[in-house]
LOSELO-517345 format. One record per atom (N, C-alpha, C): residue number from 1; atom name; residue in one letter; x, y, z. Coordinates in nm, 2 decimals. Example, Ala and Ser with C-alpha at 12.3 -4.5 7.8 and 13.67 -1.06 7.14 Angstrom:
2
   i at aa     px     py     pz
   1  N  A   1.32  -0.57   0.78
   1 CA  A   1.23  -0.45   0.78
   1  C  A   1.32  -0.33   0.78
   2  N  S   1.28  -0.22   0.71
   2 CA  S   1.37  -0.11   0.71
   2  C  S   1.29   0.00   0.79
***
This chain:
139
   i at aa     px     py     pz
   1  N  X   2.43   2.65   2.39
   1 CA  X   2.52   2.64   2.51
   1  C  X   2.46   2.58   2.63
   2  N  X   2.33   2.61   2.65
   2 CA  X   2.26   2.55   2.77
   2  C  X   2.25   2.40   2.75
   3  N  X   2.22   2.36   2.62
   3 CA  X   2.21   2.22   2.59
   3  C  X   2.34   2.15   2.62
   4  N  X   2.45   2.20   2.58
   4 CA  X   2.58   2.14   2.61
   4  C  X   2.61   2.12   2.76
   5  N  X   2.58   2.23   2.83
   5 CA  X   2.59   2.22   2.98
   5  C  X   2.50   2.11   3.04
   6  N  X   2.38   2.11   2.99
   6 CA  X   2.28   2.01   3.04
   6  C  X   2.33   1.87   3.01
   7  N  X   2.37   1.85   2.88
   7 CA  X   2.41   1.71   2.84
   7  C  X   2.54   1.67   2.91
   8  N  X   2.63   1.77   2.94
   8 CA  X   2.75   1.73   3.01
   8  C  X   2.72   1.69   3.16
   9  N  X   2.62   1.77   3.22
   9 CA  X   2.58   1.73   3.36
   9  C  X   2.51   1.59   3.36
  10  N  X   2.43   1.57   3.26
  10 CA  X   2.36   1.44   3.26
  10  C  X   2.46   1.33   3.24
  11  N  X   2.56   1.34   3.15
  11 CA  X   2.66   1.24   3.13
  11  C  X   2.74   1.22   3.25
  12  N  X   2.78   1.33   3.32
  12 CA  X   2.86   1.32   3.44
  12  C  X   2.78   1.24   3.55
  13  N  X   2.65   1.28   3.56
  13 CA  X   2.56   1.21   3.65
  13  C  X   2.55   1.06   3.63
  14  N  X   2.53   1.03   3.50
  14 CA  X   2.52   0.88   3.47
  14  C  X   2.65   0.81   3.48
  15  N  X   2.76   0.87   3.47
  15 CA  X   2.89   0.80   3.48
  15  C  X   2.93   0.79   3.63
  16  N  X   2.87   0.86   3.72
  16 CA  X   2.90   0.86   3.86
  16  C  X   2.87   0.72   3.92
  17  N  X   2.96   0.65   3.97
  17 CA  X   2.94   0.52   4.03
  17  C  X   2.85   0.52   4.15
  18  N  X   2.85   0.63   4.22
  18 CA  X   2.77   0.64   4.34
  18  C  X   2.62   0.63   4.31
  19  N  X   2.58   0.66   4.19
  19 CA  X   2.44   0.65   4.15
  19  C  X   2.39   0.51   4.15
  20  N  X   2.47   0.42   4.09
  20 CA  X   2.42   0.28   4.07
  20  C  X   2.50   0.18   4.15
  21  N  X   2.61   0.22   4.21
  21 CA  X   2.69   0.13   4.28
  21  C  X   2.69   0.15   4.43
  22  N  X   2.70   0.04   4.50
  22 CA  X   2.70   0.05   4.64
  22  C  X   2.82  -0.03   4.70
  23  N  X   2.91   0.04   4.77
  23 CA  X   3.02  -0.03   4.84
  23  C  X   2.99  -0.03   4.98
  24  N  X   2.98  -0.16   5.03
  24 CA  X   2.93  -0.17   5.17
  24  C  X   3.00  -0.29   5.23
  25  N  X   3.02  -0.28   5.36
  25 CA  X   3.07  -0.39   5.44
  25  C  X   2.97  -0.42   5.56
  26  N  X   2.92  -0.54   5.56
  26 CA  X   2.82  -0.57   5.67
  26  C  X   2.89  -0.66   5.77
  27  N  X   2.89  -0.61   5.90
  27 CA  X   2.95  -0.69   6.00
  27  C  X   2.85  -0.71   6.11
  28  N  X   2.87  -0.82   6.19
  28 CA  X   2.78  -0.85   6.30
  28  C  X   2.66  -0.93   6.26
  29  N  X   2.58  -0.96   6.35
  29 CA  X   2.46  -1.04   6.32
  29  C  X   2.48  -1.18   6.28
  30  N  X   2.39  -1.24   6.21
  30 CA  X   2.39  -1.37   6.16
  30  C  X   2.36  -1.38   6.01
  31  N  X   2.41  -1.49   5.95
  31 CA  X   2.39  -1.51   5.80
  31  C  X   2.33  -1.64   5.78
  32  N  X   2.22  -1.65   5.71
  32 CA  X   2.16  -1.77   5.66
  32  C  X   2.18  -1.78   5.51
  33  N  X   2.27  -1.88   5.47
  33 CA  X   2.30  -1.89   5.33
  33  C  X   2.21  -1.99   5.25
  34  N  X   2.15  -2.08   5.33
  34 CA  X   2.07  -2.18   5.26
  34  C  X   2.16  -2.31   5.24
  35  N  X   2.29  -2.30   5.26
  35 CA  X   2.38  -2.41   5.24
  35  C  X   2.39  -2.49   5.37
  36  N  X   2.37  -2.43   5.48
  36 CA  X   2.37  -2.49   5.61
  36  C  X   2.22  -2.50   5.66
  37  N  X   2.20  -2.58   5.77
  37 CA  X   2.07  -2.60   5.82
  37  C  X   2.04  -2.48   5.91
  38  N  X   2.14  -2.41   5.97
  38 CA  X   2.11  -2.30   6.06
  38  C  X   2.19  -2.18   6.01
  39  N  X   2.15  -2.06   6.08
  39 CA  X   2.23  -1.94   6.05
  39  C  X   2.36  -1.95   6.12
  40  N  X   2.46  -1.89   6.06
  40 CA  X   2.60  -1.88   6.12
  40  C  X   2.63  -1.74   6.16
  41  N  X   2.72  -1.72   6.25
  41 CA  X   2.76  -1.59   6.29
  41  C  X   2.83  -1.52   6.16
  42  N  X   2.79  -1.40   6.14
  42 CA  X   2.84  -1.33   6.02
  42  C  X   2.99  -1.30   6.03
  43  N  X   3.06  -1.36   5.93
  43 CA  X   3.21  -1.34   5.93
  43  C  X   3.25  -1.21   5.86
  44  N  X   3.15  -1.14   5.81
  44 CA  X   3.18  -1.01   5.74
  44  C  X   3.14  -1.03   5.59
  45  N  X   3.07  -0.94   5.53
  45 CA  X   3.03  -0.95   5.39
  45  C  X   3.07  -0.82   5.32
  46  N  X   3.15  -0.84   5.22
  46 CA  X   3.20  -0.72   5.14
  46  C  X   3.12  -0.71   5.01
  47  N  X   3.06  -0.60   4.99
  47 CA  X   2.98  -0.57   4.87
  47  C  X   3.04  -0.46   4.80
  48  N  X   3.07  -0.48   4.67
  48 CA  X   3.14  -0.39   4.59
  48  C  X   3.06  -0.36   4.46
  49  N  X   3.02  -0.24   4.43
  49 CA  X   2.94  -0.20   4.32
  49  C  X   2.81  -0.28   4.32
  50  N  X   2.75  -0.30   4.44
  50 CA  X   2.62  -0.36   4.45
  50  C  X   2.63  -0.52   4.45
  51  N  X   2.74  -0.58   4.44
  51 CA  X   2.75  -0.73   4.43
  51  C  X   2.84  -0.78   4.54
  52  N  X   2.80  -0.89   4.60
  52 CA  X   2.88  -0.96   4.70
  52  C  X   3.01  -1.01   4.64
  53  N  X   3.13  -0.96   4.69
  53 CA  X   3.25  -1.01   4.64
  53  C  X   3.34  -1.09   4.74
  54  N  X   3.29  -1.09   4.86
  54 CA  X   3.37  -1.17   4.96
  54  C  X   3.29  -1.18   5.09
  55  N  X   3.31  -1.30   5.15
  55 CA  X   3.25  -1.33   5.28
  55  C  X   3.37  -1.39   5.36
  56  N  X   3.39  -1.33   5.48
  56 CA  X   3.49  -1.39   5.56
  56  C  X   3.60  -1.29   5.59
  57  N  X   3.73  -1.32   5.55
  57 CA  X   3.84  -1.24   5.59
  57  C  X   3.86  -1.11   5.51
  58  N  X   3.76  -1.07   5.45
  58 CA  X   3.78  -0.94   5.38
  58  C  X   3.74  -0.82   5.47
  59  N  X   3.82  -0.72   5.46
  59 CA  X   3.80  -0.60   5.53
  59  C  X   3.76  -0.49   5.44
  60  N  X   3.68  -0.39   5.49
  60 CA  X   3.63  -0.29   5.40
  60  C  X   3.75  -0.19   5.35
  61  N  X   3.73  -0.15   5.23
  61 CA  X   3.83  -0.05   5.18
  61  C  X   3.78   0.09   5.21
  62  N  X   3.88   0.18   5.22
  62 CA  X   3.85   0.32   5.25
  62  C  X   3.73   0.37   5.16
  63  N  X   3.64   0.43   5.21
  63 CA  X   3.53   0.49   5.13
  63  C  X   3.40   0.39   5.14
  64  N  X   3.42   0.28   5.20
  64 CA  X   3.30   0.19   5.21
  64  C  X   3.21   0.23   5.32
  65  N  X   3.08   0.20   5.31
  65 CA  X   2.99   0.22   5.42
  65  C  X   3.00   0.10   5.50
  66  N  X   3.01   0.11   5.64
  66 CA  X   3.01  -0.01   5.72
  66  C  X   2.87  -0.01   5.79
  67  N  X   2.81  -0.13   5.78
  67 CA  X   2.68  -0.15   5.84
  67  C  X   2.70  -0.25   5.95
  68  N  X   2.68  -0.21   6.08
  68 CA  X   2.70  -0.30   6.19
  68  C  X   2.57  -0.35   6.24
  69  N  X   2.55  -0.48   6.23
  69 CA  X   2.42  -0.54   6.27
  69  C  X   2.42  -0.58   6.42
  70  N  X   2.31  -0.58   6.48
  70 CA  X   2.29  -0.62   6.62
  70  C  X   2.29  -0.77   6.62
  71  N  X   2.30  -0.82   6.74
  71 CA  X   2.31  -0.97   6.77
  71  C  X   2.18  -1.04   6.72
  72  N  X   2.07  -0.97   6.72
  72 CA  X   1.95  -1.03   6.68
  72  C  X   1.91  -1.00   6.53
  73  N  X   2.00  -0.95   6.45
  73 CA  X   1.98  -0.92   6.31
  73  C  X   2.03  -1.04   6.22
  74  N  X   1.96  -1.06   6.11
  74 CA  X   2.00  -1.17   6.02
  74  C  X   2.01  -1.12   5.88
  75  N  X   2.10  -1.18   5.80
  75 CA  X   2.11  -1.15   5.66
  75  C  X   2.06  -1.28   5.59
  76  N  X   1.96  -1.26   5.50
  76 CA  X   1.90  -1.38   5.43
  76  C  X   1.92  -1.36   5.28
  77  N  X   1.93  -1.47   5.21
  77 CA  X   1.92  -1.46   5.06
  77  C  X   1.79  -1.42   5.02
  78  N  X   1.78  -1.34   4.91
  78 CA  X   1.65  -1.29   4.87
  78  C  X   1.59  -1.37   4.76
  79  N  X   1.46  -1.38   4.76
  79 CA  X   1.39  -1.45   4.66
  79  C  X   1.28  -1.35   4.61
  80  N  X   1.27  -1.34   4.48
  80 CA  X   1.18  -1.25   4.42
  80  C  X   1.05  -1.33   4.38
  81  N  X   0.94  -1.28   4.42
  81 CA  X   0.81  -1.34   4.39
  81  C  X   0.74  -1.25   4.28
  82  N  X   0.74  -1.30   4.16
  82 CA  X   0.69  -1.22   4.05
  82  C  X   0.53  -1.23   4.04
  83  N  X   0.47  -1.30   4.13
  83 CA  X   0.32  -1.32   4.12
  83  C  X   0.27  -1.32   4.26
  84  N  X   0.29  -1.21   4.34
  84 CA  X   0.25  -1.21   4.48
  84  C  X   0.11  -1.17   4.50
  85  N  X   0.05  -1.23   4.60
  85 CA  X  -0.09  -1.19   4.64
  85  C  X  -0.08  -1.15   4.79
  86  N  X  -0.13  -1.03   4.82
  86 CA  X  -0.13  -0.99   4.96
  86  C  X  -0.27  -1.01   5.03
  87  N  X  -0.37  -1.03   4.95
  87 CA  X  -0.51  -1.05   5.00
  87  C  X  -0.52  -1.18   5.07
  88  N  X  -0.56  -1.19   5.19
  88 CA  X  -0.57  -1.31   5.27
  88  C  X  -0.72  -1.34   5.30
  89  N  X  -0.76  -1.46   5.28
  89 CA  X  -0.90  -1.50   5.32
  89  C  X  -0.89  -1.63   5.39
  90  N  X  -0.93  -1.64   5.51
  90 CA  X  -0.93  -1.77   5.59
  90  C  X  -1.07  -1.79   5.64
  91  N  X  -1.12  -1.91   5.62
  91 CA  X  -1.25  -1.95   5.67
  91  C  X  -1.36  -1.85   5.64
  92  N  X  -1.36  -1.79   5.52
  92 CA  X  -1.46  -1.70   5.48
  92  C  X  -1.44  -1.56   5.53
  93  N  X  -1.35  -1.53   5.62
  93 CA  X  -1.33  -1.40   5.67
  93  C  X  -1.20  -1.34   5.61
  94  N  X  -1.21  -1.22   5.57
  94 CA  X  -1.09  -1.15   5.52
  94  C  X  -1.01  -1.09   5.63
  95  N  X  -0.88  -1.11   5.63
  95 CA  X  -0.79  -1.06   5.73
  95  C  X  -0.71  -0.94   5.68
  96  N  X  -0.65  -0.86   5.77
  96 CA  X  -0.57  -0.75   5.73
  96  C  X  -0.44  -0.80   5.66
  97  N  X  -0.44  -0.78   5.53
  97 CA  X  -0.33  -0.83   5.45
  97  C  X  -0.19  -0.76   5.48
  98  N  X  -0.19  -0.65   5.55
  98 CA  X  -0.07  -0.58   5.58
  98  C  X   0.00  -0.64   5.70
  99  N  X  -0.07  -0.73   5.77
  99 CA  X  -0.01  -0.78   5.89
  99  C  X   0.04  -0.93   5.87
 100  N  X  -0.05  -1.01   5.81
 100 CA  X  -0.01  -1.15   5.79
 100  C  X   0.08  -1.18   5.68
 101  N  X   0.05  -1.12   5.56
 101 CA  X   0.12  -1.16   5.44
 101  C  X   0.27  -1.12   5.44
 102  N  X   0.31  -1.00   5.49
 102 CA  X   0.45  -0.97   5.49
 102  C  X   0.53  -1.07   5.57
 103  N  X   0.48  -1.11   5.68
 103 CA  X   0.55  -1.21   5.76
 103  C  X   0.55  -1.35   5.69
 104  N  X   0.44  -1.38   5.62
 104 CA  X   0.44  -1.51   5.55
 104  C  X   0.54  -1.51   5.43
 105  N  X   0.55  -1.39   5.36
 105 CA  X   0.64  -1.38   5.25
 105  C  X   0.78  -1.41   5.30
 106  N  X   0.82  -1.34   5.41
 106 CA  X   0.96  -1.36   5.47
 106  C  X   0.98  -1.50   5.52
 107  N  X   0.88  -1.56   5.58
 107 CA  X   0.89  -1.70   5.63
 107  C  X   0.92  -1.79   5.51
 108  N  X   0.87  -1.76   5.39
 108 CA  X   0.90  -1.84   5.27
 108  C  X   1.02  -1.80   5.19
 109  N  X   1.09  -1.70   5.25
 109 CA  X   1.22  -1.65   5.18
 109  C  X   1.20  -1.54   5.08
 110  N  X   1.08  -1.49   5.06
 110 CA  X   1.05  -1.39   4.96
 110  C  X   1.09  -1.25   5.02
 111  N  X   1.18  -1.19   4.96
 111 CA  X   1.23  -1.05   5.01
 111  C  X   1.18  -0.94   4.91
 112  N  X   1.13  -0.98   4.79
 112 CA  X   1.09  -0.88   4.70
 112  C  X   0.96  -0.93   4.63
 113  N  X   0.84  -0.90   4.68
 113 CA  X   0.72  -0.94   4.61
 113  C  X   0.68  -0.83   4.51
 114  N  X   0.63  -0.88   4.40
 114 CA  X   0.58  -0.79   4.29
 114  C  X   0.43  -0.83   4.26
 115  N  X   0.34  -0.77   4.34
 115 CA  X   0.20  -0.80   4.31
 115  C  X   0.15  -0.75   4.18
 116  N  X   0.06  -0.82   4.12
 116 CA  X   0.01  -0.78   3.99
 116  C  X  -0.09  -0.67   4.00
 117  N  X  -0.13  -0.63   4.11
 117 CA  X  -0.23  -0.52   4.13
 117  C  X  -0.27  -0.52   4.28
 118  N  X  -0.33  -0.42   4.32
 118 CA  X  -0.37  -0.41   4.46
 118  C  X  -0.51  -0.37   4.47
 119  N  X  -0.58  -0.42   4.57
 119 CA  X  -0.72  -0.39   4.60
 119  C  X  -0.72  -0.25   4.66
 120  N  X  -0.63  -0.23   4.75
 120 CA  X  -0.61  -0.10   4.82
 120  C  X  -0.47  -0.05   4.81
 121  N  X  -0.44   0.02   4.69
 121 CA  X  -0.31   0.06   4.66
 121  C  X  -0.25   0.16   4.76
 122  N  X  -0.33   0.25   4.82
 122 CA  X  -0.27   0.35   4.91
 122  C  X  -0.22   0.28   5.04
 123  N  X  -0.30   0.18   5.08
 123 CA  X  -0.27   0.10   5.20
 123  C  X  -0.14   0.02   5.18
 124  N  X  -0.12  -0.03   5.06
 124 CA  X   0.00  -0.11   5.03
 124  C  X   0.12  -0.02   5.01
 125  N  X   0.10   0.10   4.96
 125 CA  X   0.21   0.20   4.95
 125  C  X   0.26   0.24   5.09
 126  N  X   0.17   0.26   5.18
 126 CA  X   0.21   0.30   5.32
 126  C  X   0.28   0.18   5.38
 127  N  X   0.24   0.06   5.35
 127 CA  X   0.31  -0.06   5.41
 127  C  X   0.45  -0.06   5.36
 128  N  X   0.47  -0.04   5.23
 128 CA  X   0.61  -0.05   5.17
 128  C  X   0.69   0.06   5.23
 129  N  X   0.64   0.18   5.25
 129 CA  X   0.71   0.29   5.31
 129  C  X   0.75   0.26   5.45
 130  N  X   0.66   0.20   5.53
 130 CA  X   0.70   0.16   5.66
 130  C  X   0.81   0.06   5.66
 131  N  X   0.81  -0.04   5.58
 131 CA  X   0.91  -0.14   5.57
 131  C  X   1.04  -0.08   5.53
 132  N  X   1.04   0.01   5.43
 132 CA  X   1.16   0.07   5.38
 132  C  X   1.23   0.15   5.49
 133  N  X   1.15   0.21   5.58
 133 CA  X   1.20   0.29   5.69
 133  C  X   1.23   0.21   5.81
 134  N  X   1.22   0.07   5.80
 134 CA  X   1.25  -0.01   5.91
 134  C  X   1.15  -0.02   6.02
 135  N  X   1.02   0.02   5.99
 135 CA  X   0.92   0.02   6.09
 135  C  X   0.82  -0.09   6.08
 136  N  X   0.86  -0.20   6.02
 136 CA  X   0.77  -0.31   6.01
 136  C  X   0.84  -0.43   5.97
 137  N  X   0.78  -0.55   5.98
 137 CA  X   0.84  -0.67   5.94
 137  C  X   0.78  -0.72   5.81
 138  N  X   0.87  -0.74   5.71
 138 CA  X   0.82  -0.78   5.58
 138  C  X   0.92  -0.75   5.47
 139  N  X   0.90  -0.79   5.35
 139 CA  X   0.99  -0.77   5.24
 139  C  X   0.98  -0.62   5.20
***
């Protein structure tokens, strides 16, 4: 009986669209698509089930989360770097890789780096947590 209850709950959990799907409307800020030379004013981005389904005259449907960006916020296309290196060495001196490299990744369009290993894993974990919480600049 307990197994049936457990399997029913797991099935219900896995079937719930809120677990893997995101319905979001992003308004305000600027958008850089890579199709133009400059960023354009954000006409509104509709995301349904985690995928962009419309840009422009689309309005959010009831139940969507609305994300309002500030005038100095930008939406950029994401590039995944599957062979990232955070360790920086310039002119024989090693620099703090949590300061320079996140900004260099973003400047090159990388929004999701996947390093093959870390020299200081605890330090890099703290960096990722800071970025996730919006307290740093980087992917």
